[in-house]
C-alpha positions in Angstrom: 26.6 24.5 -2.0 29.1 26.0 -4.2 28.7 24.7 -8.1 31.7 26.1 -10.4 31.6 26.0 -14.5 28.2 25.1 -14.9 28.2 25.6 -18.5 24.7 27.0 -20.2 23.0 25.6 -22.8 19.2 25.7 -24.4 16.5 23.2 -23.3 15.4 21.2 -27.1 13.1 18.7 -25.4 12.7 16.7 -22.3 12.2 12.8 -22.4 11.8 9.4 -20.8 11.7 11.2 -17.4 15.8 11.4 -17.2 17.0 12.1 -20.5 17.1 15.7 -22.1 18.3 17.2 -25.7 20.0 20.5 -25.2 22.1 22.4 -27.5 25.2 24.1 -26.2 26.8 27.4 -27.1 28.6 25.9 -30.3 25.2 24.7 -31.9 26.0 21.1 -31.1 22.8 19.2 -30.3 23.8 16.3 -27.5 21.5 14.4 -24.6 22.2 14.8 -21.0 20.8 13.1 -17.9 17.7 14.6 -16.7 18.1 14.2 -12.9 14.4 14.5 -12.0 11.7 11.3 -11.6 9.1 14.1 -11.5 6.8 15.7 -14.3 8.6 18.8 -14.3 6.0 20.7 -15.0 6.4 24.3 -15.9 10.2 23.9 -16.3 10.5 21.4 -19.9 9.6 24.0 -22.3 11.9 24.1 -25.4 14.2 26.8 -25.7 14.5 27.6 -21.9 18.0 28.4 -21.0 19.9 25.3 -18.7 22.9 24.7 -16.8 24.6 21.7 -16.7 27.2 19.8 -15.2 30.1 17.7 -16.5 31.6 14.8 -15.2 35.2 13.3 -16.1 34.1 9.4 -14.8 34.9 8.2 -18.4 32.2 5.1 -17.7 29.3 7.5 -17.7 27.7 6.8 -20.8 26.3 10.5 -20.3 28.7 12.8 -19.0 26.5 16.0 -18.8 23.8 16.5 -16.2 20.7 19.1 -16.5 20.6 20.5 -12.9 19.4 23.9 -12.9 16.3 25.8 -15.8 16.1 29.3 -15.8 12.8 30.4 -15.7 11.5 34.3 -15.8 12.1 34.9 -12.1 14.4 32.3 -10.9 16.9 29.3 -11.6 15.3 25.8 -10.6 17.2 23.2 -9.3 16.4 20.4 -11.1 18.4 17.8 -10.0 16.2 16.6 -7.0 18.7 14.3 -4.9 21.1 17.7 -4.0 17.9 18.6 -1.8 19.0 16.5 1.3 22.4 18.1 0.9 21.1 21.7 1.2 18.9 20.6 3.8 22.0 19.0 6.4 23.7 22.3 5.2 21.6 24.3 6.6 20.6 21.9 9.7 24.5 22.1 10.0 24.2 26.2 9.7 21.2 26.4 12.3 19.5 27.9 9.4 16.3 26.4 10.5 15.1 27.8 13.3 12.5 25.2 14.1 15.3 22.5 14.4 17.8 24.2 16.1 17.4 22.6 19.6 18.3 19.2 17.9 22.3 19.1 17.4 23.1 15.5 15.4 21.9 14.0 12.0 22.3 10.9 10.6 21.5 10.3 7.4 19.5 7.3 5.6 17.6 6.1 8.9 15.5 3.1 8.5 12.5 2.8 10.2 10.1 0.0 9.9 9.8 -0.7 6.3 11.2 2.8 5.1 14.5 4.7 5.5 14.2 8.0 5.4 16.2 10.8 5.0 17.8 11.8 7.9 17.1 11.1 11.8 17.6 14.1 13.8 19.0 13.9 18.1 19.2 16.1 20.4 20.7 14.5 23.8 20.2 17.7 26.1 16.0 17.1 25.1 16.1 13.5 24.9 14.9 13.7 21.8 14.4 11.6 18.2 13.0 13.4 14.9 12.2 11.8 11.9 13.0 13.9 8.9 11.8 13.0 5.3 13.1 15.7 2.2 11.6 16.2 -0.7 12.7 18.6 -3.3 9.1 20.4 -5.4 9.6 22.6 -8.7 6.5 23.0 -9.6 4.7 27.0 -8.8 2.0 27.9 -10.0 1.1 32.2 -8.8 3.5 32.1 -6.9 2.7 28.8 -4.5 4.8 25.8 -4.7 3.1 22.6 -5.3 3.8 19.2 -4.2 4.0 16.6 -6.3 4.3 17.2 -10.0 3.1 13.5 -10.7 1.3 11.1 -8.6 3.1 9.6 -5.7 2.4 6.6 -3.6 5.7 6.2 -2.3 5.3 9.6 -1.0 2.0 8.8 0.5 3.7 5.6 1.8 6.4 8.0 3.6 3.8 10.1 5.4 2.0 7.1 6.8 5.0 5.9 8.0 6.1 8.8 9.6 3.0 9.3 11.1 3.8 5.7 12.6 6.8 7.1 13.8 4.9 9.7 16.0 3.0 7.1 17.2 5.8 4.9 19.0 6.9 8.2 20.4 9.2 9.7 17.8 9.3 13.4 16.2 8.4 13.3 12.8 9.2 15.7 10.1 7.9 16.0 6.3 10.4 18.6 4.7 10.4 20.6 1.7 12.5 22.0 -0.1 11.5 25.0 -2.7 13.9 24.4 -5.4 13.1 28.1 -6.9 13.4 31.4 -5.0 10.2 32.6 -6.7 7.8 31.2 -4.4 5.4 32.7 -1.8 3.6 30.1 -0.4 3.4 26.2 -0.6 0.4 23.6 -0.7 -0.3 20.3 -1.9 -0.7 19.9 -5.6 -4.9 18.7 -4.8 -5.7 18.6 -8.4 -2.4 16.3 -9.4 -2.4 13.9 -6.2 -5.6 14.2 -4.2 -4.7 11.1 -2.5 -1.4 12.6 -1.2 -3.0 16.0 0.2 -5.1 14.1 2.0 -2.4 11.9 3.4 -0.5 15.2 4.0 -3.4 16.6 5.8 -4.0 12.9 7.6 -0.2 13.0 8.7 -0.2 16.8 9.9 -3.3 16.4 12.3 -1.8 13.2 13.5 1.3 14.9 14.5 3.8 15.0 12.0 5.0 18.7 11.2 5.3 20.1 7.9 7.9 22.6 6.3 8.5 24.3 3.4 11.6 26.6 2.5 12.9 27.8 -0.8 16.5 28.7 -1.7 18.6 31.2 -3.2 21.2 31.6 -5.6 24.4 33.8 -6.1 25.6 33.6 -9.9 29.0 34.7 -10.9 30.3 34.6 -14.3 33.4 32.2 -14.8 36.5 32.7 -16.8 35.4 30.7 -19.7 33.2 32.0 -21.7 29.0 30.5 -21.3 30.1 29.0 -17.8 29.1 30.1 -14.7 29.6 29.6 -11.0 26.3 29.6 -8.5 26.7 29.1 -5.0 22.4 27.3 -3.9 21.8 27.9 -0.5 18.4 27.4 1.7 16.8 30.8 2.2 13.5 31.0 3.7 10.7 29.9 5.2 7.1 29.5 3.2 3.8 30.0 4.9 2.1 26.5 4.2 -1.3 26.0 3.5 -3.1 22.6 4.1 -6.4 23.1 3.1 
């Protein structure tokens, strides 16, 4: 995924979940859209460098969007909705080794009372796999953790994935770790122990769990304070469900 003309700025504060105040390169302070429903634990400190995209849609109340935050060791993708696009790109490029036997991916597949991000299928294997994609930005001592806030919706998805397995589907909970500096993944027991328990139960019932981190290729744009950024799913992480 190539994102062009991102503008560097400085984070002042993030508030009301979807708003952030930033200082632009010329010193102007503006409010931008922050497309992340989580707590953004560890990546919401004042003074952090951020990358913004700009929309030319005149109907938007906030034309600027906070898309990345820079930490000491990695950029972090803030816009959680891009996780689905990154997963789909990686699937089409056959970068996710355990899924290479599937040849089709249909987005937003309804099953029971849930809508999952993808349904993978394989004509040769006569197999279908329900996939739910989650983005996680939280890192603690090299371990990527999900969630960073309590999520009843996330638990519901896990339960329904398990019901899919019982009805003959394959099922996958896929975590896009939205940074490159993670060594492993585990559920954030201390934040939502019910989600951690649900993930372990789902896995014991046949739901697969994968976590992949991102890679970033940055180049300076022609204009000052702007960068072009290529983002891709990079490598699988070790998973600890204990």
